[in-house]
C-alpha positions as CSV (number, residue, x, y, z in Angstrom):
1,X,65.3,103.5,100.2
2,X,67.3,100.6,99.1
3,X,69.6,100.7,102.1
4,X,66.6,100.8,104.5
5,X,65.0,97.8,102.8
6,X,68.4,96.0,102.9
7,X,69.1,96.5,106.6
8,X,65.6,96.5,108.2
9,X,65.0,93.3,110.2
10,X,61.3,93.2,109.2
11,X,62.1,92.8,105.5
12,X,62.7,89.2,104.3
13,X,63.1,89.8,100.6
14,X,62.7,92.8,98.2
15,X,63.7,93.6,94.7
16,X,63.7,96.6,92.3
17,X,60.7,96.5,90.1
18,X,61.7,98.1,86.8
19,X,58.8,99.3,84.6
20,X,58.7,101.5,81.6
21,X,59.1,101.7,77.9
22,X,62.0,101.4,75.5
23,X,60.8,102.4,72.1
24,X,57.8,100.3,71.2
25,X,58.4,97.8,74.0
26,X,56.7,98.2,77.3
27,X,57.8,96.2,80.3
28,X,56.6,95.6,83.8
29,X,53.1,95.8,85.3
30,X,51.5,99.2,84.7
31,X,51.1,101.1,88.0
32,X,53.3,98.8,90.0
33,X,55.7,100.4,92.4
34,X,59.5,100.8,92.4
35,X,60.1,98.1,95.0
36,X,58.3,94.9,95.8
37,X,58.9,92.4,98.6
38,X,57.8,90.5,101.6
39,X,58.1,91.1,105.3
40,X,59.3,88.3,107.7
41,X,55.7,88.1,108.9
42,X,54.4,87.3,105.4
43,X,53.0,90.7,104.3
44,X,53.4,91.7,100.7
45,X,55.3,95.0,100.5
46,X,55.3,97.6,97.8
47,X,57.1,100.9,97.9
48,X,56.8,103.8,95.4
49,X,59.5,106.4,95.6
50,X,58.8,109.9,94.2
51,X,61.3,112.9,94.0
52,X,60.8,116.6,93.4
53,X,57.3,117.4,92.2
54,X,56.6,113.9,90.9
55,X,53.2,112.5,91.9
56,X,51.6,109.1,91.6
57,X,49.8,108.3,88.3
58,X,46.2,107.1,88.3
59,X,47.5,103.6,87.6
60,X,49.8,103.8,90.6
61,X,46.9,105.0,92.8
62,X,44.7,102.1,91.6
63,X,47.5,99.6,92.3
64,X,47.9,100.9,95.9
65,X,44.1,100.9,96.5
66,X,43.8,97.3,95.2
67,X,46.7,96.1,97.3
68,X,45.6,97.7,100.6
69,X,41.9,97.0,100.3
70,X,41.7,93.7,98.5
71,X,45.0,91.9,99.2
72,X,45.7,93.4,102.6
73,X,49.3,94.3,101.7
74,X,51.6,97.1,102.8
75,X,52.0,100.1,100.4
76,X,54.1,103.2,100.9
77,X,54.7,106.2,98.7
78,X,57.9,107.9,99.9
79,X,58.1,111.5,98.7
80,X,60.3,113.1,101.4
81,X,62.3,112.4,104.6
82,X,59.2,112.6,106.7
83,X,57.5,109.8,104.7
84,X,60.7,107.7,105.0
85,X,60.8,108.2,108.8
86,X,57.1,107.2,109.0
87,X,57.7,104.1,106.9
88,X,60.6,103.1,109.1
89,X,58.4,103.5,112.2
90,X,55.7,101.3,110.5
91,X,58.3,98.6,109.8
92,X,59.4,98.8,113.4
93,X,55.8,98.4,114.6
94,X,55.5,95.2,112.5
95,X,58.4,93.7,114.5
96,X,56.8,94.7,117.8
97,X,53.5,93.2,116.9
98,X,55.0,89.9,116.0
């Protein structure tokens, strides 16, 4: 995922969004995705990466819904290579529409 975000021409800036808990200390926004960023066209981008049998939490689903419906951002949940290919096609489409 990181390599796609680093090299795709539609991406202007992105960063790893670390969230979690260490002992009693919780850090990061609950439900926020693994990567945040912006496209060159100004869209806010958020990408959640899941492996194996991992699924999104309710907080992650709420974040995605809020972003897409209220803020008009781009959200992707990548669980397998098909999802990754579809996400890359979506980024390519952003370039064409510009």
